[in-house]
N, C-alpha and C positions, 0 to 999 in steps of 0.2 A: 346644562341639567340643573334644575332648581334645587335638588338636594345633593349637590356634589360634596357639600361639607359632610354629609353622612358617609359617602364613600371614603373621603380623606380620613375621617375619624376611625372608620373600620380598618383601613390599611395601617394607620399610624398608632393604633392602640397598643401594639407591642412592637416598639421600634427595633429592638435587637433582632427579633424574629423576622420582621419585614425586611430589614437590611440584609440579613443572611440569605433570605429567600430570593431577594433581588440579585445578590451576588451569584448564587447558584444558577438562577435563571440566565444571567448574563453569560456565565461560562458555558452553559448548555447551548445557548443560541450562538455563541461563538463557534462551538464545534459544529452545530447544525449549518450555520452560514458558510463555514469553510468547506464543508463537504459538499453542499449544494453547489458552491462556486467551483470546486474542483471537478465535480461531475460535468458542470456546464462547460468548463475549459476543455475537457477531453472531447465532448461533443463538437465544440468549435474547432478543435484541431482536426478531427476526422472530417468535418464539413469543408475545412479549408484545403485538404489534400485533393489534388485534381484527379478526377475519375479518368480523364483522357491521357494519363500517364501510366505506363506499365513497367514492371520489373520483370526481367527474364533472367533466371538463374538455373543452375543444374537441378534436375528433378531428383537426382540422388547425389550422394556425397562424391565430390570430385575436386580437382584442384582449381577449377574454374572454367569458363567458357572460352573457346578459341574465337578470337576477334573476326575470323573469316566467316563466321555464321551471320555476320551483319547483313551481307548482301541478300541472303535468302529472306531474312526478316523484313528488310526494306522493301522487297518486291511484293509483299502481301498488301492487298487492296485495303485502304484505310489508314495505313501506316504513313506518317508524314516525316518522321525523323527517327534515327537510331543512334544513341550515344553509347559509348563504352567507358566503363569506370573500373579502375584497379584500386586496390587498397594497400597503402604503405603503413604498416603497423609497427610500432616500437615504443620507445619511451623517451621522454625529454628530461635530461639531467639526472633524474632519479628513476630507479626500476619501477617504483610504484606509480610513477606519473605516466601511465599508459596513454598513448595517443594514436589516432587513426587519421591519416590524411587521404582524402578521396582524390585520386588522380584522374582527371577528366580529359577525354580527347575532344577534338573539334566538333564531333557530332553532338556533344552535350549542349553546345550553344543553342541548338534548337530543341533538343529533347528535354532539356531542363531550363527552358527560356524563363520560367517563373522565378528563378533565382534573382535577387536584387543586385545583380552585377550589371553595370553599364556596358555598352558596346566597347568603350575604351578599357574597362576592366577585363572583358573577354579577350580583347586584343593583347593586353599585357600578360594575361595568364597563358595564352597559347604561344606567345612569343618569347617568354622568359622561362628557360628550363628549370631554374632553381628558385622560382617565385612561388609564394603561397598566399592565398587569401584566407582570412579568418572571418567567421561570423562574429557579431558583437559578443555573444555569449562565450564563444571560443576564445576571443581576444581577452575578455575579462578573466576567463579561467587561466589562461597561460600568460597573462600580463604582458601582452605585446602591443605594439603599435606599428604603423607604417614605417618601413625602413629598417626595422630591428632585424638582426640576425637570429636564426632559429635552427636548432639541430634536432634531428631524430636519430636515435641509436637503434639499430636493428641487429639481427643475427648475421654472422659472416656470410651465409650462403645467399643472402638476398641480392647482393651486388656482384657483378661479374668480376670486379677487381678485389673482392674479399674484404673491402672496407666495411666498417660497422657504423660509420657515422655519415648521415646525409646532411649537408649544409644548405640551408635555404635563406631567403630574404623575404620579409613580409611585404607584399605588394600593396595591401590595403585591408580595410575592414568593411564588411557589408552588413546590411540589416538582416536580422533573423526573420525567417518566414514562420507562419503558424505551423506548417507542416513539419518543421525541423525541431519541434519541441519534445519529441518522444523518440525512444529507442536510439539506434546508432546515429541518427541524424540530430541528436539533441544538441550538439554544437558542431559546426561544420568547419573543416579545414580543407581547402581545395588546392590541388596542384596540377602540374603538367604531366599528362599520361605519357606523352611521347619520350620525354626525358626519363621518366620512371622506367618505361619499357626498355629503352635502349641501354639502360645502365645495368639491367639484369643479365644473368647467364643466357646464352642463345637458346637453351632448351626451354626456358621459362618465358621467353618473349612472345607477345601477341596472344597470351592466354592468362588465365588466372583472375579475370574479372567478371563483370556481368553487364547486361544491357539495360539501358533505360529507353523506353520506346514511347514516342508521342504518336497519338492517333487523332484523326480528324474530329471525332465526336465521342463524348463519354459513354453513350449508349452502345458504342462499337467495342468498348474495352473487353468485355467478357467473351463475345464471339471471336474477336481477334486472338485472345489468349488461347482459346480452345483450338483455333486454327494453328497457331504456332506450336502448341504442344503436340498436335496431331502430325504436323509436318516433320518434327524431329523425333517422333516416338521410336523410330527404328534406327536412329543414328547412334554413333558411339557415345554421345553425350546427350541423352534425352533432356528436354527442357521443361521447366516449370514456369508458368506465367501467372502474374496476378496484378490487378490494378493497384496503383499506389494508395488509393483510398481503402480498398479492401485490405491491403497489407497493413495499413495503419490501424484499422479496426481489429484485425487479428492480433496484431502486436499488443494492443492495449488489453485484449481479452486473454492473451496467452498466460498459461500458468495460473494467474490470479486475475480475475476480471476486475480491473481497477475501477471502472465505472460503477459496477454493481457494488463493489466494496464501499465506495464513497457513499452510495445511497444507503447501504446497510448501517454504516456509522451514523449517517444523518438520521435514519429512523431510530436508532438507539438513543441519539441525543433528544429526539422528539418525545420518545417514551419517558426519558428522564424528566423532561419539562412537564409532561402530563402528570407524572407521579408527584412532582413538587407542588404543582398547582392544585391538583385534586386533594392531596393531603392537607395543604394549607387551608383551603377553602372549607373542607370538611371540619377541620378543627375550629376554625373561626366561627362557623355556623353553630357548632355545639356550644361554644362559649357564649354566643350572643342570642341564644333562643329567647331569653326573657326580653331582651331589647327588641328583637323582631316581633314578639308577641305584642309588645306595647305599640309598635308601629302599626300592626294590623288592627289593633283596637282604635287607633287614631284615624283609621280609614285607608291605610295602605293596602291596596288589593294585591292579589298574587302576581299580577303583571309588574307592578312597581317593585315589589320585593324581588322578583326574578331579575329585573334590570339592575337593582342595587347590588345583588350578589354577583351578577355577571360583571359589572364594572369593577367590583372589588377584585375579581380574578383577572380581568383584562388589563387593568392599568399596570400592575407590575409585569405582567407577561409581555405586553407591547413595549414597555420601557426596556425590559431585558432584551427583547428582540432588536430594538434600535441600537442599544449600546453594544450588544453582542455582534451584530452585523458590522458595526463600525470597527470593532476590534478585529473581526475576521478580515476586513478590508486592509487594515494596518498590517496584519500578519501576512496577507497575500502580497502586499507591497514589499515587505522584507524578504519573503520567499523568492520573489522575482529578482531581487538584488542578489540573493545568494545562490540562485539556481544554477548559475554558470559553473560554480565551484563545488557546491555541496549537494544540491538536489537535482542532479543530472537526470534527464529522461522524464521529468515531471513538468507538465505545462503550467504556465503562470495562472493561478487561480483568478477567475474572473468575477469579482464581487461587483455586481451591477445593480441597477435599480430593480431589475427583475428578481434578483436574489433577495434584495431588501423587502420587496413586496411579498415574496414567498414566505419570508420569516414573519412579517407582520400578520399575514393571513393565517399562518400556522399558529401564531400566538393567540389570535382570536378564536380559532377552532379549538385549541386546547382549553382556553377559558370557558368556552361554551360547554365542552365535554366535562370539565371539572366541576361545573355548577349543577349538572344534571342530578346526581345523587343527593346532594344537600338540599336542593329545591324540592325533591320528592318528599323529603322529610319535613320541610317547612309547610308544604301544602297540606300535610296530614296531621300537623301538630294541634294539640288541644290548647287553643289560645287562652281560654278561661283558666284552665288548670295551671299553665305556665305563669300567667300573670299573678294568679293567687299565690303560687309558690314563691314568687319573688317577693 
């Protein structure tokens, strides 16, 4: 641009104000970029959860499903595997350090095949009664590694022998899946259901868990769920069935829709940016009316004046967007490191090139809107009167 020096002079004419405006824009775009990235992360988590996996639980409050219902569910057309999961809940070392170990039976090998456990890992889990596998986030949270001893303290009624401490050995650490970044699956600890079941009082055995069902195709998920619910509607324990993806979407939207909230915060940040830019450009134009009048006298038409004012608004806005998005990426990286221990249940913010592009386009749009009112004033100004007054 052949009159770039005019843009620079306009921006740098009040250095303190320009620097403060850039700082405010950077903070606003950091907020905007973080919220857009968080919203994208929730969308990625939901998309990563498989539609061809179902959760089957009690339709109403109960102590859990009897494992004997497995055979009826397995006979339904389209069902390829049925796994059973129980939950061992308690605390590790301190009462405030609550933990849930998901105790899996052999059926989970197929019903939850997307877990990043190798065949050898599955063999070890099913063959080792007191073995536990930790996801990477869970291992970071509990500070454990392969071979470490690990204890879970529970209520005396959980075990048949009345003991309150379950002693385990860490068999290994596996990679986290996208689907395990929210809710109860935010960090995974996996154990042996057979050992867990046989250690409980006889009246509690073979019940108290829920089913994870694999189906042949994702488009069969909802019809099969309806069939399962209808088949058990008149039983002593009516069932509720939902696909894993629908469950993830409902979980994210429960109580407080986190995806919508992140967009709302992003919109608030964008409004803040618009206010800052609009106010700054309006003030700059008011102070520079004589200068702009001289430029018109020298032959600058409305198109060139418009481009000049737009660039004056766009340069700090785009610069703030670039710096703010970079800071949002750094913040997202730190959140990912801390999420295992501090921000459980929140997916890792995904600050990608798409988020950067969204921030830059938003900055350009804000700059365009911010120049609309001042430009209207410029096109209607009395050039002769302003130049004479100067």
